[in-house]
Residue frames relative to the residue before (quaternion, step in Angstrom):
aa qw qx qy qz dx dy dz
M 1.0000 0.0000 0.0000 0.0000 0.00 0.00 0.00
Y 0.6244 0.5445 -0.3494 0.4377 3.58 1.00 -0.78
A 0.6725 0.4976 -0.3029 0.4565 3.57 0.88 -0.92
L 0.6408 0.5212 -0.3233 0.4617 3.58 1.02 -0.76
R 0.6640 0.4887 -0.3020 0.4787 3.59 0.95 -0.87
A 0.6500 0.5068 -0.3207 0.4667 3.59 1.00 -0.75
F 0.6516 0.5163 -0.3118 0.4600 3.59 0.99 -0.83
L 0.7350 0.4037 -0.2251 0.4961 3.59 0.94 -0.88
R 0.3065 -0.7740 0.4849 0.2682 3.55 1.36 -0.27
V 0.3038 0.7463 -0.5195 0.2844 3.56 0.83 1.05
N 0.3496 -0.7279 0.5561 0.1966 3.56 -0.94 0.96
C 0.3339 -0.7974 0.4743 0.1660 3.60 -0.61 1.11
E 0.5693 0.6270 -0.3928 0.3584 3.61 1.16 -0.26
N 0.6787 0.5046 -0.2980 0.4426 3.61 1.15 -0.38
F 0.5238 0.6169 -0.4203 0.4103 3.57 1.22 0.32
E 0.3535 -0.6705 0.5991 0.2580 3.53 -1.23 0.53
R 0.2393 -0.7798 0.5643 0.1273 3.55 -0.86 0.95
Y 0.0694 -0.7689 0.6351 0.0232 3.53 -1.09 0.83
V 0.3544 -0.6837 0.5891 0.2448 3.55 -1.20 0.55
V 0.2144 -0.7930 0.5649 0.0776 3.57 -0.87 1.01
C 0.4347 -0.6562 0.5468 0.2855 3.56 -1.01 0.84
P 0.4346 -0.7320 0.4531 0.2645 3.64 -0.70 0.98
T 0.6914 0.4785 -0.2835 0.4611 3.61 1.16 -0.43
C 0.8375 0.1910 -0.0657 0.5077 3.58 0.64 -1.12
T 0.3988 -0.7695 0.4106 0.2834 3.61 1.35 0.01
K 0.3135 0.7221 -0.5496 0.2799 3.60 1.01 0.68
L 0.3643 -0.7437 0.5262 0.1930 3.57 -1.04 0.85
Y 0.0663 -0.7660 0.6393 0.0153 3.53 -1.13 0.84
R 0.4680 -0.6043 0.5480 0.3398 3.54 -1.21 0.47
P 0.6165 -0.5852 0.3639 0.3808 3.65 -1.02 0.67
E 0.6719 0.4976 -0.3130 0.4504 3.62 0.99 -0.69
E 0.6215 0.5415 -0.3414 0.4517 3.61 1.23 -0.27
C 0.6162 0.6053 -0.3310 0.3799 3.62 1.21 -0.28
L 0.7297 0.3486 -0.2240 0.5440 3.58 1.22 -0.23
R 0.0684 -0.7774 0.6236 0.0457 3.56 -1.15 0.63
R 0.3749 -0.7132 0.5533 0.2116 3.52 -1.18 0.66
V 0.0569 -0.7653 0.6411 -0.0088 3.55 -0.81 1.11
R 0.8049 -0.1130 -0.0198 0.5822 3.53 -0.37 1.35
D 0.7826 -0.2786 0.2018 0.5188 3.63 -0.42 -1.10
R 0.6380 0.5178 -0.3269 0.4669 3.59 1.27 0.18
V 0.3459 -0.6984 0.5850 0.2242 3.53 -1.26 0.48
Q 0.0539 -0.7944 0.6050 0.0040 3.56 -0.95 0.93
A 0.4887 -0.6299 0.5147 0.3154 3.53 -1.24 0.50
K 0.4116 -0.7013 0.5268 0.2475 3.55 -1.02 0.81
V 0.3376 -0.6788 0.5996 0.2565 3.50 -1.35 0.21
C 0.6276 -0.5541 0.3954 0.3778 3.56 -1.21 0.51
D 0.2058 -0.8026 0.5525 0.0911 3.56 -0.85 0.99
N 0.3756 0.7394 -0.4776 0.2901 3.58 1.26 0.28
I 0.2662 -0.7328 0.6047 0.1626 3.57 -0.98 0.89
L 0.4112 -0.7690 0.4382 0.2181 3.55 -0.43 1.26
F 0.7898 0.0954 -0.0363 0.6048 3.59 0.93 -0.86
P 0.1659 -0.8582 0.4754 0.0995 3.60 0.25 1.23
R 0.6970 0.4624 -0.2880 0.4663 3.64 1.09 -0.45
S 0.4926 0.6671 -0.4211 0.3673 3.56 1.27 -0.03
K 0.5678 -0.5863 0.4491 0.3635 3.56 -1.22 0.41
R 0.7277 0.3412 -0.2053 0.5585 3.58 1.14 -0.63
R 0.0447 -0.8176 0.5738 -0.0185 3.55 0.29 1.25
K 0.0525 0.8072 -0.5797 0.0981 3.54 -0.55 1.19
P 0.3831 -0.7239 0.5134 0.2561 3.62 -0.75 0.94
C 0.6557 -0.5347 0.3694 0.3843 3.55 -1.21 0.55
G 0.1490 -0.8595 0.4756 0.1137 3.62 0.80 -1.01
S 0.4458 0.6852 -0.4706 0.3321 3.63 1.17 0.27
K 0.5195 -0.6168 0.4867 0.3359 3.56 -1.17 0.61
L 0.3197 -0.7560 0.5443 0.1733 3.54 -1.08 0.79
A 0.8002 0.1149 -0.0421 0.5872 3.60 1.16 -0.54
I 0.2698 -0.7316 0.5973 0.1879 3.53 -1.26 0.43
K 0.4523 -0.6910 0.5062 0.2485 3.53 -1.20 0.63
G 0.0475 -0.7735 0.6319 0.0108 3.51 -1.03 0.91
I 0.3123 -0.7376 0.5691 0.1859 3.56 -1.13 0.64
L 0.3464 -0.7430 0.5384 0.1951 3.58 -0.79 1.05
K 0.7082 -0.4663 0.3146 0.4267 3.60 -1.26 0.24
D 0.7060 0.4452 -0.2758 0.4768 3.58 1.03 -0.67
G 0.6193 -0.5997 0.3189 0.3939 3.60 1.27 0.19
T 0.5511 0.6054 -0.4154 0.3966 3.60 1.19 -0.04
P 0.4217 -0.7068 0.5027 0.2643 3.58 -0.99 0.78
K 0.0371 -0.7684 0.6387 0.0158 3.55 -1.17 0.69
Y 0.2863 -0.7678 0.5534 0.1491 3.55 -0.99 0.86
Y 0.1422 -0.7796 0.6087 0.0383 3.53 -0.97 0.99
P 0.4489 -0.6892 0.4892 0.2901 3.62 -0.87 0.88
L 0.5178 -0.6460 0.4659 0.3121 3.55 -1.11 0.69
K 0.7890 0.0297 -0.0019 0.6137 3.58 1.01 -0.83
V 0.1244 -0.7837 0.6070 0.0433 3.54 -1.03 0.84
Y 0.1436 -0.7598 0.6304 0.0687 3.53 -1.09 0.84
C 0.1547 -0.7875 0.5919 0.0744 3.58 -0.73 1.05
Y 0.1058 -0.8065 0.5816 0.0088 3.53 -0.84 1.04
G 0.0117 -0.7682 0.6399 -0.0157 3.53 -0.89 0.98
T 0.4995 -0.6716 0.4485 0.3135 3.57 -0.90 0.86
V 0.5803 -0.5838 0.4432 0.3550 3.55 -1.18 0.58
I 0.6248 0.5529 -0.3415 0.4328 3.58 1.01 -0.78
Y 0.6640 0.4911 -0.3094 0.4714 3.59 0.91 -0.88
T 0.6505 0.5207 -0.3187 0.4518 3.60 0.94 -0.83
L 0.6607 0.4930 -0.3083 0.4747 3.59 0.94 -0.84
E 0.6257 0.5292 -0.3348 0.4651 3.59 1.01 -0.77
T 0.6480 0.5255 -0.3144 0.4528 3.57 0.96 -0.86
F 0.6855 0.4747 -0.2895 0.4700 3.57 0.91 -0.89
L 0.6880 0.4908 -0.2956 0.4453 3.60 0.93 -0.82
K 0.6334 0.5360 -0.3320 0.4487 3.61 1.16 -0.46
R 0.5266 0.6359 -0.4165 0.3806 3.60 1.20 -0.23
P 0.4875 -0.6493 0.4777 0.3355 3.57 -1.01 0.65
H 0.8436 0.1419 -0.1452 0.4971 3.56 -1.09 0.83
F 0.2863 0.7705 -0.5259 0.2186 3.60 1.04 0.56
E 0.6285 0.5671 -0.3386 0.4108 3.59 1.00 -0.77
K 0.6764 0.5118 -0.2874 0.4448 3.57 1.11 -0.68
M 0.5603 0.6384 -0.3892 0.3563 3.60 1.14 -0.35
């Protein structure tokens, strides 16, 4: 991905990041993936109901993030899957601002 972004000269800071459930592909905002229980932070599980009209409504229940320990001993949570979204308008503006784009 780094090589592709470098080749296309795309700036990664203008993308919206979403966390994706690895099982059912429901999108969550990154701040929705963690919850505070008493004085600890825990990763949430997916609450999407796969078949909402079924008699046996069962939530997905997949983990959205995994816990990692940093060198200083503090825990940090990393999403299992990330989806980056950039608007089409911003992408077209970026391409049109390049020099000699019309000649390509």
